[in-house]
C-alpha positions as CSV (number, residue, x, y, z in Angstrom):
1,M,324.3,369.5,97.8
2,Q,322.2,367.7,100.2
3,A,324.3,364.6,100.1
4,E,327.5,366.8,100.6
5,L,326.0,368.2,103.8
6,G,323.7,365.5,105.2
7,P,319.9,365.9,105.4
8,E,320.0,367.7,109.0
9,L,322.4,370.3,108.0
10,F,320.8,370.9,104.5
11,A,317.3,371.1,106.0
12,E,318.6,373.5,108.6
13,L,320.3,375.7,106.0
14,V,317.4,376.0,103.8
15,E,315.2,377.0,106.6
16,M,317.7,379.8,107.3
17,L,317.7,380.7,103.6
18,V,314.0,380.7,103.5
19,A,313.8,383.3,106.4
20,D,316.8,385.4,105.1
21,A,315.5,385.4,101.7
22,A,312.2,386.9,102.9
23,G,314.0,389.7,104.9
24,G,316.3,390.3,102.0
25,M,313.6,390.8,99.7
26,Q,312.2,393.6,101.8
27,R,315.7,395.0,102.2
28,L,316.3,394.9,98.6
29,K,312.9,396.7,97.8
30,Q,313.9,399.3,100.3
31,H,317.3,400.0,99.1
32,V,315.9,400.3,95.5
33,E,313.2,402.7,96.6
34,A,315.6,404.7,98.4
35,G,318.3,404.7,95.4
36,H,320.9,402.9,97.6
37,L,322.2,400.7,94.7
38,T,325.4,399.8,96.7
39,E,323.3,398.3,99.4
40,V,321.4,396.6,96.7
41,E,324.3,395.1,95.0
42,H,325.9,393.8,98.5
43,E,322.4,392.4,99.6
44,A,321.9,390.6,96.2
45,H,325.5,389.3,96.2
46,R,325.2,387.8,99.6
47,L,322.0,386.0,99.1
48,K,323.3,384.9,95.6
49,G,325.8,382.9,97.3
50,S,323.7,381.4,99.9
51,S,321.2,380.4,97.3
52,R,323.8,378.8,95.0
53,A,325.7,377.2,97.6
54,L,322.4,375.2,98.3
55,G,321.8,374.3,95.0
56,F,319.3,376.9,94.2
57,E,320.8,378.1,90.9
58,R,317.6,379.7,89.4
59,L,317.2,381.9,92.7
60,G,321.1,382.7,92.7
61,G,320.5,383.7,89.1
62,A,317.8,386.1,89.9
63,Y,320.1,387.5,92.6
64,H,322.8,387.8,90.1
65,E,320.7,389.8,87.7
66,I,319.9,392.2,90.5
67,E,323.5,392.5,91.4
68,Q,324.5,393.4,88.0
69,L,321.6,395.9,87.4
70,A,322.7,397.6,90.6
71,Q,326.6,397.6,89.5
72,E,325.4,399.3,86.3
73,Q,323.0,401.8,87.8
74,S,320.3,400.2,85.7
75,V,317.5,401.5,88.0
76,D,314.6,401.4,85.4
77,T,315.0,397.8,85.0
78,L,315.5,396.6,88.8
79,D,311.7,396.6,89.5
80,F,311.0,394.2,86.8
81,S,314.0,392.0,88.0
82,L,312.7,392.3,91.4
83,A,309.4,390.9,90.4
84,R,311.2,387.9,88.7
85,L,313.3,387.4,92.0
86,E,310.2,387.4,94.0
87,E,308.7,384.7,91.8
88,E,311.9,382.6,92.1
89,R,311.9,383.0,95.9
90,A,308.3,382.0,95.9
91,A,309.2,378.8,93.9
92,M,312.0,378.0,96.1
93,V,309.5,378.5,99.4
94,D,306.9,376.3,97.8
95,W,309.5,373.5,96.9
96,W,310.8,373.7,100.5
97,T,307.3,373.5,101.9
98,A,306.7,370.4,100.0
99,A,310.1,368.9,100.9
100,K,309.7,369.3,104.5
101,D,307.3,367.0,104.8
102,V,309.5,364.4,102.9
103,F,312.3,365.3,105.4
104,A,309.8,365.1,108.3
105,R,308.8,361.4,107.3
106,A,312.4,360.5,106.8
107,G,313.0,361.6,110.6
108,V,315.2,364.6,109.4
């Protein structure tokens, strides 16, 4: 994906995803707690697309799982899936934290 976008645009979009995913995690938790499954489905769908568009397939898969559970009204398993999602989000943030240094040294 980086080759298609170029390093500067890729870095900018990943920064946006990192910020959006943090806020999205909070929104998902709030919607689950309130029982607003349609909002859970929409938020997960949006973030799934952003994640997969940048090549973060595991993160996108975790969002897909949340989206499917919301569609199926499977409230009991959403908490477990949110925990998995948080792990995937944290892994993406850790990767980006390390990768940013490489981008900075390359002048991006």
